[in-house]
C-alpha positions as CSV (number, residue, x, y, z in Angstrom):
1,M,-63.1,151.5,-76.5
2,K,-63.0,150.7,-72.4
3,I,-65.1,152.4,-69.7
4,Y,-62.6,153.6,-67.9
5,T,-60.0,156.6,-68.3
6,K,-58.5,157.3,-65.3
7,G,-58.6,160.7,-66.1
8,G,-60.7,161.6,-63.6
9,D,-58.9,160.2,-60.9
10,Q,-57.3,163.3,-59.3
11,G,-60.8,164.5,-59.0
12,H,-61.4,166.1,-62.4
13,T,-63.2,165.4,-65.6
14,S,-64.1,166.9,-68.8
15,L,-66.5,168.9,-70.5
16,I,-67.9,168.4,-74.4
17,G,-65.2,170.4,-76.0
18,G,-62.4,169.6,-73.5
19,E,-62.3,171.7,-70.9
20,R,-61.5,170.1,-67.9
21,V,-63.2,171.2,-64.0
22,P,-63.4,169.7,-60.9
23,K,-66.1,167.1,-60.2
24,Y,-67.4,169.5,-57.8
25,D,-68.0,172.3,-60.3
26,L,-71.6,173.8,-60.6
27,R,-72.6,172.3,-64.0
28,V,-71.0,168.1,-63.2
29,E,-73.8,169.0,-60.2
30,A,-76.3,170.0,-62.3
31,Y,-75.9,167.1,-64.6
32,G,-75.5,164.7,-62.3
33,T,-78.3,165.5,-60.8
34,V,-80.4,165.4,-63.7
35,D,-78.9,162.0,-64.7
36,E,-80.3,160.7,-60.9
37,L,-83.5,162.4,-62.4
38,S,-83.3,160.1,-65.3
39,A,-82.3,156.7,-63.4
40,H,-85.4,157.6,-61.5
41,V,-88.0,158.0,-64.3
42,A,-86.9,155.5,-65.8
43,M,-87.8,153.1,-62.4
44,L,-90.9,154.7,-62.6
45,R,-91.3,153.8,-66.1
46,D,-90.5,150.0,-65.4
47,M,-92.8,149.6,-62.2
48,L,-95.5,151.6,-64.1
49,T,-95.1,148.8,-66.8
50,L,-95.3,146.1,-64.1
51,H,-98.5,147.2,-63.3
52,G,-99.9,147.3,-67.0
53,I,-100.1,150.8,-67.3
54,T,-98.6,152.1,-70.3
55,E,-100.7,155.0,-70.7
56,F,-97.5,157.2,-69.9
57,D,-94.9,155.3,-71.6
58,T,-94.3,157.5,-74.2
59,D,-94.2,160.7,-72.5
60,L,-91.7,158.8,-70.0
61,I,-89.6,157.7,-73.4
62,E,-89.4,161.3,-74.5
63,I,-88.6,162.6,-71.4
64,L,-85.9,160.5,-70.9
65,R,-84.5,161.3,-74.0
66,I,-84.8,165.4,-73.0
67,L,-82.8,164.8,-69.9
68,M,-79.9,163.6,-71.7
69,S,-80.2,166.6,-73.9
70,V,-80.7,168.6,-70.8
71,E,-77.3,166.6,-69.1
72,A,-75.5,167.5,-72.5
73,L,-76.3,171.2,-72.4
74,M,-75.1,171.0,-69.3
75,A,-71.7,169.5,-70.2
76,I,-70.8,172.1,-72.5
77,G,-67.4,173.5,-71.7
78,K,-65.4,175.8,-73.7
79,D,-64.9,174.9,-77.3
80,G,-68.5,173.0,-76.9
81,N,-71.7,175.0,-78.0
82,D,-71.7,173.6,-81.5
83,K,-71.5,170.1,-79.9
84,V,-75.3,169.5,-78.8
85,K,-78.7,170.8,-80.0
86,D,-80.5,172.6,-77.4
87,T,-83.9,171.6,-76.5
88,T,-86.7,173.3,-78.0
89,A,-89.6,175.5,-76.9
90,P,-91.8,172.4,-78.8
91,A,-90.8,170.1,-76.0
92,I,-91.6,172.3,-73.6
93,S,-95.3,173.0,-75.1
94,A,-95.4,169.6,-75.4
95,L,-94.5,168.9,-71.9
96,E,-97.4,171.7,-71.1
97,T,-99.7,170.3,-73.4
98,R,-99.5,166.5,-71.4
99,I,-100.0,168.9,-67.6
100,D,-103.3,170.2,-69.2
101,E,-104.5,166.9,-70.4
102,I,-103.7,165.3,-67.0
103,S,-104.8,167.9,-65.2
104,A,-108.3,168.2,-67.5
105,L,-108.9,164.0,-65.4
106,L,-107.9,165.7,-61.8
107,H,-110.2,166.6,-59.1
108,P,-109.3,169.7,-58.0
109,I,-107.4,170.8,-54.8
110,E,-106.6,173.4,-52.4
111,K,-104.4,172.1,-50.4
112,F,-100.5,170.4,-50.5
113,T,-100.4,166.9,-51.3
114,I,-99.3,163.8,-49.1
115,P,-97.4,161.7,-51.6
116,G,-97.6,158.1,-51.2
117,G,-100.2,155.5,-50.5
118,H,-98.7,153.5,-53.0
119,T,-94.8,152.6,-53.5
120,I,-95.5,154.0,-58.1
121,V,-97.4,157.3,-55.8
122,S,-94.6,157.6,-53.9
123,Q,-91.8,156.8,-56.8
124,A,-93.3,160.0,-58.9
125,H,-92.9,162.1,-56.5
126,I,-89.5,161.2,-55.5
127,C,-88.8,162.0,-59.7
128,R,-90.5,165.1,-58.7
129,T,-88.2,166.7,-55.6
130,I,-85.4,165.1,-57.9
131,C,-86.2,167.5,-60.4
132,R,-87.1,170.2,-58.6
133,R,-83.3,169.5,-57.2
134,A,-81.7,169.3,-60.6
135,E,-83.4,172.7,-61.4
136,R,-82.5,174.6,-58.2
137,R,-78.9,173.4,-59.2
138,A,-79.2,174.0,-62.4
139,D,-79.8,177.8,-61.2
140,L,-76.9,177.8,-59.6
141,A,-74.6,176.6,-62.4
142,A,-76.5,179.2,-64.8
143,S,-75.6,181.8,-62.2
144,E,-72.0,181.4,-62.9
145,H,-71.9,179.7,-66.7
146,E,-73.8,180.2,-69.9
147,L,-76.7,177.5,-69.6
148,S,-79.8,176.3,-71.9
149,P,-82.4,179.0,-71.0
150,N,-84.8,176.2,-72.5
151,A,-83.1,173.7,-70.8
152,L,-84.1,175.6,-67.3
153,M,-87.9,175.6,-68.6
154,Y,-87.8,172.5,-69.0
155,L,-87.3,171.0,-66.3
156,N,-89.3,173.2,-64.6
157,R,-92.5,172.3,-66.2
158,L,-91.1,169.0,-65.9
159,S,-91.5,168.6,-62.2
160,D,-95.3,170.1,-62.8
161,Y,-95.8,167.2,-65.5
162,L,-94.6,164.8,-62.5
163,Y,-97.1,166.4,-59.6
164,V,-99.8,165.7,-62.0
165,L,-98.7,162.8,-63.0
166,G,-98.3,161.5,-59.1
167,R,-102.0,162.9,-58.5
168,R,-103.0,161.0,-61.8
169,L,-101.6,157.5,-61.1
170,T,-103.5,158.3,-57.3
171,S,-106.8,157.9,-59.3
172,I,-105.5,154.9,-61.6
173,L,-104.3,152.6,-58.7
174,N,-107.8,153.5,-56.9
175,I,-106.1,154.8,-53.6
176,R,-106.9,157.7,-51.1
177,E,-105.7,160.8,-52.1
178,T,-103.6,162.2,-48.1
179,L,-104.0,165.9,-48.4
180,W,-102.3,168.3,-45.7
181,E,-104.3,169.1,-43.4
182,Q,-102.9,172.1,-40.6
């Protein structure tokens, strides 16, 4: 199988089910942003591995798997509804459980966190901001096309997970957390 099809040379792509749409279609923009997020989450995982931090490896692998499903759910076109399994409520609940577990290890804050202090912490926050953008793109696509509500919820929870992960990594790496002072 060749990697190139030449089908997109005129600015269109195929959705799951065969529907052809412009590459600027809101669904393409949404799943493309989730794809970007996946690449950044993979980079975060690699960075953690290089620093010997493995306690989030299982989380991040599962997140990457679910993000692939979220991408596929956003890529469903006409006649594609039965081809992709929906993101499940237990996947969302599992993410909420991890958010609660990680949050329990953090000291409470009353101000916004300024990202940074270490490249790993910064990468976690890059993931968080891309996730927020993916969520906005997905919400916009959902305003015009039928999208999985569970996929949208998953993205919302994932950005929260990435926020608490960034805060936890600050602690693990013994970095002073910087809070926004106005």
